[in-house]
N, C-alpha and C positions, 0 to 999 in steps of 0.2 A: 372409743379408739378402734376397737375391733370392727365396728360398723363401717368406719371410714376406710379401714384397710380392705374390707370386703368390697366396698364400692370401687376402690382403685383397681383391685384384682379383677373384678368383673369388667371394668372398662378395658383393661389390657387384653383380657380374653376375647371380648367383643371385637376389639381392633384387629387382633390376630386372625379371628374368623373372617372378618371382612377382607383382609388381605389375601387369605387363602381363596375365598370365593372369587375375588377380583382376578387372582392369578389364573384361576380355572376358566374364567370367562373372557379374559383379555384377548386371547387368540381368536375367539369366535363369538364376539358379543352380539346379543340380540339388539336389533335396532327398533326403538319405539316407533310404531306406525305414525304417530303424530308428528315426529320430526324427520321421518324418512322422505327423501326426494331423490329422484334420479339425478346423477351428476350432470351439470349443464353441458359438459363436453360430450357426454354420451348422447344426450338429447339432440344436441346440435349435429353430431355426426350422423345420427339416425335420420334426422330430418333432411340433411344434405344428401344422404345416400338415396332416400326415397324420392326426393325431388329430381336427382340426376337420372334415376331409373325411369321415372314418369316422363321426363323430357326425351330420353332415348327411345322409349316405346312410342311416344307421340311422333317422333321423327320416322320410325319404322312404318307407321301407319299412313304417313302423308307422302310417301315417295311417289314420284311420277314416272320413274323408270328404274330398272335394274338389269341384270343379265338376262332376265326372262322376257321383259316387255319394254316398250317405250311409248310415250304419248306425244310424239313429235307432230302428228297430224290431228291432234285434238281428241282422239279416242285411243284406248290402249290397244297396241298391236304386238303380236308375238315376235320375238327375235329368233330367227332361224339359226340352228347350230349343227354341229357335226352329228351325223346319224339320222337327222330328220329327212323325211321323204316329201318332196314337193311335186305338185302336178302343174304342168305348164300347158295351157290351151292356147293355140295360136291359129290364125286363119290365113290360108294361102289361096291364090287365085285358082279358079276351076273353070274350064271352058263351058261346062254345062250348068253349074250352079252359081257362078259368080265367085263365091268364096266357099272354101270347104274347111271345116274345123279339123285340126290335127291335135293330138294329145301326146305330150312327152312327159315321162316320169323320170325324175332325177333324185338320187340320194346324195346328200351333202357328204363329201369325203372327209377324212380326218384332217386334211389340210384346210378345210373350210371352203372348198371350191366345188363347182359342178361344171358339167359340159352340156352344151345345147346344140341344136341343129346348126345354128349360125355362128357359134363361138365356142371356144374351149377354155378351160381353166378360169372360170368366172368366179371371183371371190364373192361369196354370199354370207359368210359367217357374220352374225350380229345384225344382219339386215332384216327388215320386215318384208312380208309378201309384197307390199306396195312398192317398196324400194327395189326389190328384185325385178318386179314388173317394169319399173322405169329403166333399170339397167339393161334388161333384155330388149326392151323396145328400142332403146338407143343403138344397141349393137346390131339389131336386125334391120335398121334403116339402110344398111349397105346393100341389102338383098331384097327388101320388100318396100313397096311404096305404102306409106301410112300403115305400118304394121299394127295389127290388133293382137294383143297378148294378155292373157289372164293367168295369174299365179296364185295357187292355193297350197296351204300346208296340208298334206294328206295324212302323215303320221308324225306324231310328236314324240321324239325319242331322245333328244339331246339334254333335256332338263327334267329333273324330278325331285321329289321330296320323300322322306321316310316318315311314316306315322305309325305309332304303336300305343299300347295301353288299352283303355276301356272303350273299344270301338266295336260296334255290332258286326258280326260276321254274317254277311248276306249271301244271296244266291250267286254262285260263281257264274252262271249263265247270264246274269244281269250285268256282269262286268264289275261287280263290287265284291271285294273279298275281305273286308275288315282291315286289320293292321297289315302294313306292307309298304311297298314303294309305288308311288303314283306319279305319272307324268304331269308336267305343268304345261298348260296350253295358252297361257296369257297371264294377265294380272289376276292374281289369286290371293285370297286372304285365308287366315288360319281356319275360320269357321267354314269356308268353302271346302277346304280339304277334309275337315271332319265329316261334313255332310256327304261329300263324294265317297268317302271311305265306308260309309254305312251309318254314320250318326253315333252319338254317345250312347253308351249302355245306360238304360234307365228302366224303372218300373220293377226292379227286383228288391228283395229284402236287403241284400248286401251286394257290394261290388259295383255300385253305381259310379258313373263317371263324375269326376270333380271338375266341372268347367270353370270354377273360380281359381284354379291353380294349374292351368295348362302350361307345360314347360316347353320352351322353344330353345333349341341349341343351334347356334349359328357361329361358325368360324371360331369355335372354342369359347364363346361367350354364352351364358345361360340367362334366359329371361323367363319370368313367371307372369302369365297373362290371365286376366279375368275375362274369359270368353262368355261367361254366363250372361253378362249384360247385353252382349251382342246377340246371343241366342234368344233371349227373351224380349229385349226392347230395341234392338237395332243399334246400340251404342258401339261405334266403331273405334273407340280410342285404343283399346287393347287388341282389337281384331286386326293385327298387323298384316301387311303384304308379305307373302313368303318369297324366299329367294331360293335359287337352285342350290341343292345340298342341305337345306334345312332339315332338322330332325324335330318332330313334334311328338310329345308324350302326353297323353290324356290320362292322368292318374286316377286311382280309385278313391272314391269318397271314403274317408275314415269312418269305420263303423260307429265310433263314439264321438266323432268330430272334436271340437274343442272341449276340454273337460277339466275338472278340478277333482281333488280327492279330499274327503273329510274323515278323520280318524279320531280315536280317543273317546272322551266322555260326552258323546252325543247319543240321542235316542236311536239313531239309525246311521251307522257308518256306511259310506259308499262312494260311488263315482257320480258326479253331477255334471250336467251340461253347463258350460260356461254361460250360454245365453239365458239360462234360467236362474243362475246364481252368480251374477257378475260382481257381487260385493260380499264382504264377510257376513253381514247380518242376514242376507237372503240365503246364503249357504247354510248357516246354522239353523235358520228357520225351516228350510226344506229338509234338513236332517232331523227334524223333530224337536229341536232345542237341545239344551244341555241336560245332563243327568244331575241329580242332587249333589254328587261328590265332585263335580267339575270345578276346577280353578278358573273362573271366567276372567280373572284379572291378568292371566299370563298365557293367553292363546298364542300359539306359534304358527307362522306362515312361512313355509320353505319355498323359495323361488329361485329360478335359474340354475337348477342343479344339472350338471352335465357329467354323466357317468364316464364318457370317453376322455374328456379333458381332466377329470378329477379335480376340477376347480371348486372353490368354496362357494356354496350358494348364499343367497341373501336370506337372513333369518329375521323376520319381522315379529315384534311382540305387540299384540293388541289387547286392549282391556275392554271386554264386552260389557262389563258393568257400567263403564262410563258412557257407553252408547245407550244402554237401556235406562239407566237411572238419571243421567245428567244430560242426555241428548247431545253428547259430544260426537258429532258425525265425522270429525277428523280421524277417529279410531276406526270408522267403517271403510276400510281400505278397498278400493276396486281390485278385483282379482284378474289374474292373467292365466292364459292357457297353461296347464301343467302345475299350477299352484297346489301345494299340499297343506291342508289346515289340520293342526293337531291341537285338541283340547285336552290338557293334562289333568291328572287326578291330584297331583301335588306340584308345587312350584318347582320349575326346572332351574336348579342352581348351576349345574355344569353343562353349558351348551355343547361343549366338545363331546362329552359323553353321550349326550342326546343325539347329536349328528352321527356319531359312530354306531349307535344302536339302530338308527333308522335308515342308514345307508343301504343295507341289503334290500330293503323294501323300495327305496328310491331307484336303485338299479333295475329292479324287476319292473317297476312302473314304466321306466323310460325305454328299456331294451326289449321287454317281452310283455307288453300290456295284456295280450290275450291270456297268457299263462297266469299273470297276476290276477286277472278277473276270475279265472277258474279256481285258483288255489285259495285266494284270500276271501272271495265272496262266493262261497259254495251255495249260499241261499241267494238265488237270483233276485229276490225281492229287494236285496240291498242295493241293486243297481238302479238308482233313481233316474231312469231314462224315460 
């Protein structure tokens, strides 16, 4: 009888413990890697956003005209604007030489007009040099028989772009001064601007230009362009045509690029490059494997932590033993940039307490990575770079 009572009592205690543990983990349950999938709505929204961005960028690359140039005559020609200086060569009859060349220089006024020897207040705003030539030729026919006129843009002042970031500072006498404002003289692409300004910073230990993430700001909209493909292989998809008023930022290449973090019961804790450790098994292997006291059945992966929004990250629970002993590759989760892998010494019963304890380190990783590397990994050999 006593044995039966003890069994019932033990069952009740076990049930109560289970409820306590469940209540602790209900708010913040770990998701088994084997069953975790990104929500379909999230994947669809992400794909749709990427597709829309790609189509928009492709449209920016394929333009045949904007406020800077037009291709009405088959080749790109600059559109004249206020502040530009144009030179007008024309030929007048000469008793001794037959025809004598005269040169007239005109600055386009704020109202978009110029004056010429044979006409006043001629609207040239938005015209090409060829169109201005045709207009002046027609107006001069009242005074000259078969007038010969040649129009060229002498100074380009009406349209410009601003570029800053990791651009080489070159010789001022060569006309190249690194980051700054540059005039547009016709159909121009982002890479043309970068090269004209001095080219991307490269060849140093740190601070190199990141051509894969060039930022273009246009009329309040922001685009991120992979100019590296154009720089290396001539791929013009992301090498868009610039517009007057564009702002281009060439960012710095992150010192540690895309990375993950490995903590806990591994032979060597540290920061790993994502390209070298793109799944759980490779990250553990590069870290020297687990220690003898590691709980390999309850490895945690913290993902999508945002210190600013204070939102809850995704907590994945992986079983390394099932990978190594049973060949269950569903447990070998692909890693994302910024993932934190934690190999515990004991089973983590309260996920909320675990997150509360690890939050200061997560904040440091996200907001002050350099300080984190200095303070946490004083032994630089821990940085598996």
